[in-house]
C-alpha positions in Angstrom: 21.9 23.8 -3.9 18.5 24.8 -2.6 17.3 28.0 -4.2 20.9 29.2 -4.9 21.4 30.0 -8.6 23.7 27.5 -10.3 25.6 28.7 -13.4 26.1 25.9 -15.8 28.4 26.2 -18.9 27.5 23.6 -21.5 30.0 22.5 -24.2 27.7 21.1 -26.8 27.2 21.5 -30.6 23.5 20.4 -30.4 21.2 22.9 -28.8 18.5 20.4 -28.2 20.9 18.1 -26.2 22.0 21.1 -24.1 18.3 21.9 -23.3 17.6 18.3 -22.3 20.5 18.4 -19.8 19.4 21.7 -18.3 15.8 20.5 -18.1 16.9 17.4 -16.2 18.8 19.6 -13.7 15.7 21.6 -13.1 13.7 18.4 -12.5 16.3 17.6 -9.9 15.3 21.0 -8.2 18.6 22.7 -9.2 18.0 26.4 -9.9 20.0 26.9 -13.2 21.3 29.6 -15.4 23.1 28.2 -18.5 25.2 29.2 -21.5 26.1 26.9 -24.4 29.5 27.1 -26.3 31.0 24.8 -29.0 34.5 26.3 -29.6 37.6 26.9 -27.5 37.6 30.7 -27.8 34.0 31.0 -26.7 34.8 28.6 -23.9 37.6 30.8 -22.6 35.4 33.9 -22.8 32.6 32.2 -20.9 35.0 31.2 -18.1 35.8 34.9 -17.7 32.5 36.7 -18.1 29.9 34.0 -17.2 31.9 32.6 -14.2 30.3 29.1 -14.2 29.9 26.9 -11.2 30.1 23.7 -13.2 30.7 22.5 -16.8 28.8 19.9 -18.7 30.9 18.9 -21.8 30.1 16.5 -24.6 33.0 14.2 -25.2 32.8 14.6 -29.0 32.2 18.2 -30.2 33.6 18.9 -33.7 36.9 20.8 -33.3 36.6 20.9 -29.5 35.1 18.6 -26.7 35.4 17.4 -23.2 39.1 16.5 -23.2 40.1 19.9 -24.8 38.0 21.7 -22.2 39.8 19.8 -19.4 43.2 20.9 -20.8 42.1 24.6 -20.7 40.7 24.2 -17.1 44.0 22.9 -15.8 45.6 26.3 -16.3 42.7 28.7 -16.2 40.3 27.2 -13.6 41.8 24.1 -12.0 39.1 23.8 -9.3 36.1 24.1 -11.6 34.3 20.7 -11.9 33.6 19.3 -15.4 31.2 16.4 -16.0 31.4 14.5 -19.4 27.9 14.1 -20.8 27.9 12.0 -23.9 25.9 9.6 -26.0 28.2 6.6 -25.5 31.4 6.0 -23.6 33.3 2.8 -23.2 34.9 1.9 -19.9 38.5 2.7 -21.0 37.6 6.1 -22.3 35.6 6.9 -19.2 38.6 6.1 -17.1 40.8 8.4 -19.3 38.3 11.2 -18.7 38.4 10.7 -14.9 42.2 10.5 -15.0 42.3 13.8 -17.0 40.3 15.5 -14.2 36.6 15.0 -15.1 34.5 14.9 -12.0 32.1 12.3 -13.4 30.5 11.1 -16.7 26.8 10.7 -17.5 25.3 9.0 -20.6 22.7 10.9 -22.5 20.5 7.8 -22.3 20.6 8.0 -18.5 20.2 11.8 -17.8 18.2 11.0 -14.7 21.6 10.6 -13.0 22.7 14.1 -14.0 21.2 15.9 -11.0 22.9 13.6 -8.4 26.1 13.7 -10.5 26.2 17.5 -10.5 25.4 17.6 -6.8 28.2 15.2 -6.1 30.7 17.0 -8.4 29.9 20.3 -6.7 30.4 18.8 -3.3 33.6 17.1 -4.3 34.9 20.4 -5.9 34.1 22.2 -2.7 36.0 19.6 -0.6 39.0 20.0 -3.0 38.8 23.8 -2.7 38.9 23.4 1.1 42.4 22.0 0.9 43.7 25.4 -0.4 42.6 27.3 2.7 45.1 28.7 5.1 46.5 26.5 7.9 44.5 28.5 10.4 41.2 27.3 8.8 42.3 23.6 8.4 40.1 22.3 11.3 37.0 24.1 10.0 37.7 22.8 6.5 38.0 19.2 7.8 34.7 19.5 9.6 33.0 20.8 6.5 34.5 18.0 4.4 33.4 15.3 6.8 29.9 16.7 6.8 29.8 16.6 3.0 31.0 13.0 2.9 28.7 11.8 5.6 25.6 13.4 4.0 26.6 12.4 0.4 24.2 10.1 -1.5 27.3 8.3 -2.8 29.6 6.5 -0.4 33.3 6.9 0.5 35.7 4.2 1.7 39.4 4.4 2.6 41.5 1.4 1.8 45.0 0.5 2.8 47.4 -0.5 0.1 46.6 -4.2 0.9 42.8 -3.6 0.5 42.0 -3.4 4.2 39.0 -1.1 4.8 40.1 1.8 7.1 37.0 3.9 6.9 33.5 3.9 5.6 31.1 6.8 5.3 27.6 6.6 6.7 26.2 6.0 3.2 27.8 2.6 3.4 24.9 1.4 5.6 22.4 2.7 3.1 24.1 1.1 0.1 25.4 -2.2 1.5 23.5 -2.7 4.8 26.5 -3.0 7.0 27.0 -1.1 10.3 30.3 0.8 10.1 31.7 -1.3 12.9 31.3 -4.5 10.9 32.5 -2.9 7.7 35.7 -1.3 8.8 38.7 -3.5 9.5 37.9 -6.3 7.1 39.4 -6.9 3.7 37.4 -5.4 0.8 38.1 -8.5 -1.3 35.9 -10.5 1.1 32.9 -8.6 -0.1 33.7 -8.6 -3.9 32.2 -11.2 -6.2 34.8 -14.0 -6.9 34.6 -13.3 -10.6 35.4 -9.6 -10.1 38.2 -9.9 -7.6 41.1 -10.2 -10.1 40.0 -7.1 -11.9 39.6 -5.1 -8.7 43.0 -6.1 -7.5 44.5 -5.0 -10.7 42.8 -1.6 -10.4 44.0 -1.3 -6.8 47.6 -2.1 -7.8 47.3 0.4 -10.6 46.2 3.1 -8.2 48.8 2.2 -5.6 51.6 2.4 -8.1 51.2 6.2 -8.8 50.6 8.9 -6.1 47.4 10.9 -6.8 46.4 8.4 -9.5 42.6 8.1 -10.2 41.4 4.7 -11.5 37.8 3.8 -12.4 36.6 0.6 -10.9 33.4 -1.4 -11.0 32.4 -4.7 -9.3 29.6 -6.7 -7.7 29.7 -6.4 -4.0 27.8 -8.5 -1.4 25.1 -6.7 0.4 24.5 -7.7 4.1 21.3 -9.5 3.0 23.3 -11.8 0.7 22.4 -10.2 -2.6 25.0 -8.8 -5.1 24.9 -5.1 -5.8 26.7 -3.5 -8.8 29.0 -0.7 -7.5 30.9 1.8 -9.6 33.6 4.2 -8.3 37.0 5.8 -8.5 40.2 4.8 -6.6 42.3 7.9 -5.8 45.8 7.3 -4.4 46.3 9.6 -1.4 48.7 7.3 0.4 51.3 10.2 0.3 48.9 12.6 2.0 49.5 12.4 5.8 46.0 13.6 6.5 44.5 10.7 4.6 47.2 8.0 4.0 44.9 5.7 2.1 43.3 4.8 -1.2 40.1 6.8 -1.4 37.2 5.0 -3.1 34.2 7.2 -4.1 31.5 4.8 -5.2 27.8 4.6 -5.9 25.2 1.8 -6.4 24.5 1.4 -10.2 22.5 -1.9 -9.9 19.4 -0.5 -11.5 21.3 0.9 -14.4 23.1 -2.4 -15.0 19.9 -4.3 -14.9 18.4 -2.0 -17.6 21.6 -2.3 -19.7 21.4 -6.1 -19.5 17.8 -6.1 -20.5 18.6 -4.0 -23.6 21.5 -6.4 -24.5 19.2 -9.4 -24.0 16.6 -7.8 -26.2 19.2 -7.2 -29.0 20.6 -10.7 -28.6 17.1 -12.3 -28.8 16.3 -10.2 -31.9 19.5 -11.4 -33.7 18.9 -15.0 -32.8 15.2 -14.6 -33.9 16.1 -13.4 -37.4 18.4 -16.4 -37.8 15.8 -18.8 -36.5 13.1 -17.3 -38.7 15.1 -17.7 -41.8 16.1 -21.3 -41.0 12.5 -22.2 -40.1 11.2 -20.7 -43.4 13.6 -22.9 -45.5 12.8 -26.0 -43.5 9.0 -25.5 -43.9 9.4 -25.5 -47.6 11.3 -28.7 -47.4 8.8 -30.2 -45.0 5.9 -29.2 -47.2 7.4 -31.4 -50.0 8.2 -34.3 -47.6 4.8 -34.3 -46.0 3.0 -33.8 -49.3 4.7 -36.7 -51.1 4.3 -38.9 -48.0 0.5 -38.2 -48.0 0.4 -39.1 -51.7 2.2 -42.4 -51.0 -0.1 -43.2 -48.1 -3.1 -42.6 -50.3 -1.8 -45.0 -52.9 -0.8 -47.8 -50.5 -3.3 -50.4 -49.4 -4.0 -50.6 -45.6 -2.2 -54.0 -45.4 0.8 -53.0 -47.5 4.1 -53.7 -45.6 5.6 -50.5 -46.8 2.9 -48.4 -45.2 4.5 -48.5 -41.7 7.8 -47.2 -43.1 6.0 -44.3 -44.8 4.0 -43.5 -41.7 7.3 -43.3 -39.7 8.6 -40.8 -42.3 5.5 -38.7 -41.9 5.8 -38.8 -38.1 9.4 -37.7 -38.3 8.3 -34.8 -40.6 5.6 -33.8 -38.2 8.2 -33.6 -35.4 10.4 -31.5 -37.5 7.5 -29.3 -38.4 6.7 -28.8 -34.7 10.2 -27.7 -34.1 10.2 -25.2 -36.9 6.9 -23.9 -35.6 8.5 -23.2 -32.3 11.4 -21.4 -34.0 8.9 -19.3 -36.0 7.0 -18.5 -32.8 10.3 -17.5 -31.0 11.4 -15.4 -33.9 8.0 -13.7 -34.2 7.7 -14.6 -37.9 4.3 -16.2 -37.7 1.2 -14.9 -39.3 -1.2 -14.6 -36.4 -5.0 -14.8 -36.7 -5.9 -12.5 -33.8 -9.3 -12.3 -32.2 -10.7 -10.4 -29.3 -10.7 -13.0 -26.5 -11.3 -13.2 -22.7 -8.6 -15.2 -20.9 -11.2 -16.4 -18.4 -13.0 -18.2 -21.2 -9.8 -19.6 -22.7 -8.1 -20.9 -19.5 -11.0 -23.4 -18.7 -10.7 -24.8 -22.2 -7.0 -25.5 -21.7 -7.5 -26.6 -18.1 -9.1 -29.9 -19.2 -6.0 -30.9 -21.2 -3.6 -29.6 -18.5 -5.1 -31.8 -15.8 -4.1 -34.8 -17.9 -0.6 -33.4 -18.6 0.6 -32.3 -15.1 -0.1 -35.5 -13.2 -2.0 -36.4 -10.0 0.9 -35.4 -7.6 0.4 -31.7 -8.5 -2.4 -29.6 -7.0 -3.8 -27.5 -9.8 -5.9 -24.3 -9.2 -7.1 -21.4 -11.2 -7.9 -17.9 -9.9 -10.1 -16.1 -12.5 -11.7 -13.0 -11.1 -14.9 -11.6 -12.8 -15.0 -8.6 -15.1 -11.6 -9.4 -16.6 -10.7 -7.2 -19.6 -10.3 -8.6 -23.1 -7.1 -8.9 -25.2 -6.5 -9.1 -28.9 -4.5 -12.3 -29.7 -4.4 -15.5 -31.6 -6.3 -18.0 -29.4 -4.3 -21.0 -30.6 -1.0 -19.2 -29.8 -2.2 -18.2 -26.4 -3.2 -21.7 -25.6 0.3 -22.7 -26.6 1.7 -20.1 -24.2 -0.4 -21.5 -21.3 0.4 -25.1 -22.0 4.2 -24.4 -22.4 4.3 -22.5 -19.1 2.3 -25.1 -17.3 4.4 -28.0 -18.6 7.6 -26.1 -17.6 6.2 -25.5 -14.2 5.3 -29.2 -13.9 8.9 -30.2 -14.7 10.1 -27.8 -12.0 8.2 -29.9 -9.4 9.5 -33.5 -9.7 8.3 -34.3 -6.2 4.9 -32.7 -6.7 3.6 -29.3 -5.6 1.1 -26.6 -6.5 0.4 -25.0 -9.9 -1.7 -21.9 -10.1 -3.0 -20.1 -13.1 -4.2 -16.6 -12.4 -5.7 -13.7 -14.4 -6.1 -10.1 -13.4 -6.5 -6.6 -14.8 -3.4 -4.4 -14.1 -2.2 -0.9 -14.7 1.5 -0.7 -15.5 2.7 2.8 -14.6 5.7 4.9 -15.5 7.8 3.5 -12.7 7.2 -0.1 -13.9 8.0 0.9 -17.5 11.3 2.6 -16.2 12.4 -0.7 -14.8 11.3 -2.7 -17.9 12.4 -0.8 -21.0 10.3 -2.8 -23.5 7.0 -1.9 -21.7 4.7 1.0 -22.4 2.6 2.2 -19.5 -1.1 1.4 -19.8 -3.9 -1.0 -19.2 -3.0 -4.7 -19.4 -4.4 -8.1 -18.6 -2.0 -10.3 -16.6 -1.8 -14.1 -17.0 0.4 -15.6 -14.2 1.5 -19.2 -13.9 3.0 -20.0 -10.5 4.7 -23.2 -9.2 6.2 -24.2 -5.9 9.1 -25.9 -7.6 12.9 -25.7 -7.4 13.1 -22.1 -8.7 15.9 -20.4 -10.6 19.1 -18.5 -9.8 19.9 -15.2 -11.5 22.2 -16.8 -14.1 19.4 -19.2 -15.2 16.8 -16.5 -15.3 19.0 -14.4 -17.6 19.0 -17.3 -20.2 15.6 -19.0 -20.0 14.2 -17.4 -23.2 17.2 -18.3 -25.3 16.3 -21.1 -27.9 17.9 -24.5 -27.1 18.9 -23.4 -23.6 17.5 -26.0 -21.1 18.3 -27.1 -17.5 16.8 -30.5 -18.2 18.9 -33.6 -18.7 19.9 -34.5 -22.2 17.1 -35.8 -24.3 14.4 -34.5 -22.0 13.8 -31.1 -23.6 14.5 -29.1 -26.8 15.0 -25.8 -25.0 12.4 -24.2 -27.2 9.3 -24.1 -24.9 10.0 -20.8 -23.2 11.6 -19.4 -26.4 8.3 -20.1 -28.1 6.3 -18.4 -25.3 8.6 -15.3 -25.5 8.1 -15.0 -29.3 4.3 -15.4 -29.2 4.0 -12.8 -26.3 6.3 -10.3 -28.1 4.5 -10.7 -31.4 1.1 -10.2 -29.7 2.3 -6.9 -28.3 2.8 -7.9 -24.7 5.7 -8.9 -22.6 6.7 -11.7 -20.1 8.6 -11.4 -16.9 10.0 -14.2 -14.6 10.0 -13.9 -10.8 11.9 -16.7 -9.1 14.4 -17.6 -6.4 16.3 -20.8 -5.8 14.1 -23.1 -3.8 11.2 -20.6 -3.7 9.3 -21.5 -6.8 8.7 -19.5 -9.9 6.0 -17.1 -11.2 5.9 -16.3 -14.9 3.8 -13.2 -15.6 2.5 -12.4 -19.1 1.1 -8.9 -19.7 -1.1 -8.4 -22.7 -2.6 -5.0 -23.8 -6.3 -4.6 -22.8 -8.9 -3.7 -25.4 -12.4 -2.5 -25.1 -14.1 -4.5 -27.9 -16.4 -7.4 -27.0 -14.9 -10.9 -27.2 -15.3 -13.0 -30.3 -16.5 -16.6 -30.0 -13.7 -19.2 -29.7 -14.1 -21.5 -32.7 -13.0 -25.2 -32.7 -12.4 -26.8 -36.1 -14.4 -30.0 -36.6 -14.2 -33.0 -39.0 -15.1 -32.4 -42.6 -16.5 -35.0 -44.9 -13.9 -35.8 -47.7 -16.3 -35.2 -50.5 -16.8 -31.6 -49.5 -13.1 -30.9 -50.0 -13.2 -31.8 -53.7 -13.7 -29.3 -56.5 -13.6 -28.7 -60.2 -12.4 -25.1 -60.4 -9.2 -23.9 -62.1 -6.4 -22.8 -59.8 -3.3 -20.8 -60.8 -0.5 -22.1 -58.6 2.6 -19.9 -58.2 5.5 -21.1 -56.1 9.2 -20.6 -56.6 10.2 -23.9 -54.8 9.8 -26.6 -57.4 9.3 -29.6 -55.0 6.6 -27.6 -53.1 4.9 -26.6 -56.4 5.0 -30.1 -57.7 3.4 -31.8 -54.7 0.8 -29.1 -54.3 -0.2 -29.5 -57.9 -0.7 -33.2 -57.4 -2.7 -32.8 -54.3 -5.1 -30.4 -56.1 -5.3 -32.5 -59.2 -6.2 -35.6 -57.3 -9.1 -33.8 -55.8 -10.6 -32.7 -59.1 -9.0 -29.3 -59.7 -7.5 -28.0 -62.9 -4.1 -26.5 -62.1 -2.0 -24.0 -64.0 1.4 -23.6 -62.5 4.2 -21.0 -62.6 7.5 -20.5 -60.7 7.2 -16.8 -60.3 4.8 -13.8 -60.7 5.9 -12.6 -64.2 5.5 -16.1 -65.6 2.1 -16.4 -64.0 0.9 -13.2 -65.6 2.3 -14.2 -69.0 0.4 -17.5 -68.7 -2.8 -15.6 -68.0 -2.2 -13.1 -70.8 -0.9 -15.6 -73.4 -2.6 -18.0 -75.7 -4.3 -19.6 -72.8 -5.4 -16.2 -71.5 -9.0 -16.9 -72.3 -9.0 -19.8 -69.9 -11.0 -19.1 -66.8 -9.1 -18.9 -63.4 -11.0 -19.2 -60.2 -8.3 -19.0 -57.6 -4.7 -17.7 -57.3 -2.7 -19.9 -54.8 0.6 -18.1 -54.4 3.7 -18.0 -52.1 4.0 -14.7 -50.3 7.7 -14.1 -50.8 9.2 -14.8 -54.2 12.1 -13.4 -56.2 11.2 -10.4 -58.4 7.6 -10.1 -57.5 5.8 -10.8 -54.2 2.7 -12.8 -54.0 0.8 -9.7 -52.8 1.9 -7.7 -55.9 1.0 -10.6 -58.2 -2.5 -10.8 -56.7 -2.9 -7.1 -57.2 -1.9 -7.2 -60.9 -3.9 -10.4 -61.6 -7.1 -8.8 -60.0 -6.6 -5.8 -62.3 -6.9 -8.2 -65.2 -9.4 -10.7 -63.6 -11.4 -9.0 -60.9 -13.4 -12.2 -60.1 -10.2 -14.2 -59.2 -9.8 -14.9 -55.5 -6.5 -15.2 -53.8 -5.0 -17.6 -51.2 -1.5 -16.9 -49.9 0.9 -19.4 -48.4 4.4 -19.1 -46.8 6.8 -20.8 -44.5 6.8 -17.5 -42.6 5.8 -13.9 -43.0 8.4 -11.5 -41.7 7.1 -8.9 -39.2 8.2 -6.2 -41.6 6.3 -7.7 -44.5 3.1 -7.7 -42.4 3.6 -4.1 -41.2 4.3 -2.9 -44.8 1.2 -4.3 -46.2 2.5 -7.2 -48.3 0.3 -9.5 -46.3 -2.5 -7.6 -44.6 -4.7 -8.8 -41.7 -7.8 -10.6 -43.0 -6.3 -12.0 -46.2 -6.6 -15.7 -46.7 -3.4 -17.4 -45.6 -2.1 -21.0 -45.5 0.9 -21.8 -43.3 3.5 -24.2 -44.5 4.0 -27.1 -44.0 0.4 -28.1 -44.5 -1.6 -31.3 -44.5 -3.7 -32.1 -47.6 -6.9 -31.6 -45.6 -5.8 -28.1 -44.5 -4.9 -27.1 -48.1 -8.2 -28.4 -49.6 -10.3 -27.0 -46.8 -8.7 -23.6 -47.1 -9.2 -23.7 -50.9 -12.9 -24.5 -50.5 -13.2 -21.8 -47.8 -11.8 -19.1 -50.1 -13.8 -20.2 -53.1 -17.0 -20.2 -51.1 -16.0 -17.2 -48.9 -17.1 -19.1 -45.9 -15.7 -21.9 -43.7 -17.1 -25.4 -44.3 -19.6 -26.5 -41.7 -18.2 -29.3 -39.5 -19.6 -32.7 -40.4 -20.4 -34.9 -37.5 -18.9 -38.4 -37.7 -21.5 -40.7 -36.0 -18.9 -43.5 -35.5 -16.6 -41.1 -33.7 -19.3 -39.9 -31.3 -21.0 -43.1 -30.4 
């Protein structure tokens, strides 16, 4: 349009939506004057006195809308182009709009396409208008039409009724890479993805069956370089027009849009699976707490030479394996309570490197690239170690014949263009952790599923399919994101981006051995847990180590116990589940502290939902014990809370000789 004034009539009941559309046209350097209407009478008046060049119509306006506007245009302004602009539109409805005469449709979530769509619609309208000129101007009109087609950002192809390509516009080379000489004359079906051919043939037959029919079509088409591009277009049957005698296909490349849509669908799918996984893991952790606790009690009572001891140890090992699986589910579903610290990955990677060199084997060359002055991140050190180990082990498995594994860190700036291609990412400063292998690589189908829990390419029995799902959950819960880069036979790079922070790094602490006698105590503990088996085994573990235990199945019972006849009894520590029917552990602690300010609190849970953390039911910094727990972990945490400081590691001289 250049500097020419474009009159735009907007059929929309929401003024803010109309303004967004006009603003996007101006961003596309279209000089616009606009008017908004939301009723049929106002629409007719605007056609007469405003004389618009193009119409943008919402599909669903109360009492009016895009289809009603199209009906009016058929009699009052048949050449005036109309683009449907709507919040959502399924493929069938979109096809109906095109059949009814709409020039195009644009989703409100993808307004960046509005400018090109308007330009294309205006060009197409102009070409249609040219057909009404007098016979004496036909040759000039044809030249103008050809110029519009050849300079169009979208492409045009002419098909015979059998699908043979009769003509391709110059945009073909830009979109698909083929010279026109190698494009024209072949069957269009040769270029279409095998899975899409049946649908395209049906669309072609539908268009061929009715003269002047317009049929929406979408398919993956092979680029000259071998990649698949998503194309979207419209078949128009002009077989009965002697000057064309073909099926006209106006099409555009929508690969970027489809990729973004697939990312959104994947994100929603992962969130749904995550909620299910988190709930299952929470219930399992309660069960495993009881199994592990009673097994520990049995082991404590059995003599070292007791024949039953081996069977009990096998039970415990099985429970530990189950606990590890539930931990992976919790990590994937982002239902863990993290203990974040400000850390520097250049300090963490060397710590993990020692273990990795034992894990990956001698046939793999292992290298790290850790540039100086790396920024810090806020994350749970233990969870980040799990991320590095899982990615490295996955890379090792992708190199059965050996290869090279590289772990790299780097400061990066992710800009608006990167965020546009990755909807879950906010532009800003990040620290990148990249794990690269020279293994077998992945195809697009595998890449699309690698973060799904229980999906694995390994042979049966060689993997749970939870490794990368765990990595995905940890990275997401930490506020970062992960992106795979891979091609079949070309290896894989997994890039993790974590938000950079300016605070100095905290020291990385390693728990040490604790002398058993330091774990005992004589204080009184109020134990509140709605799961009876968990409550019973926790009570026994505490009592065996010298504590006096008062127990209750819920918050109201616990408060009644404190306020009743035994209310004068001293309570040193509240040990409570976080999520319980009727009253949460956080609310119980609040009410108990109002009665007994000196009482300290320790929370425990199989998981803490992300919403619970955000809404303050479990705030950062509160003492927390994750289920299932070993007796040592329980007793140590109890002493830590009662003393308000961690126990100092005790050196075992036998272990360090």
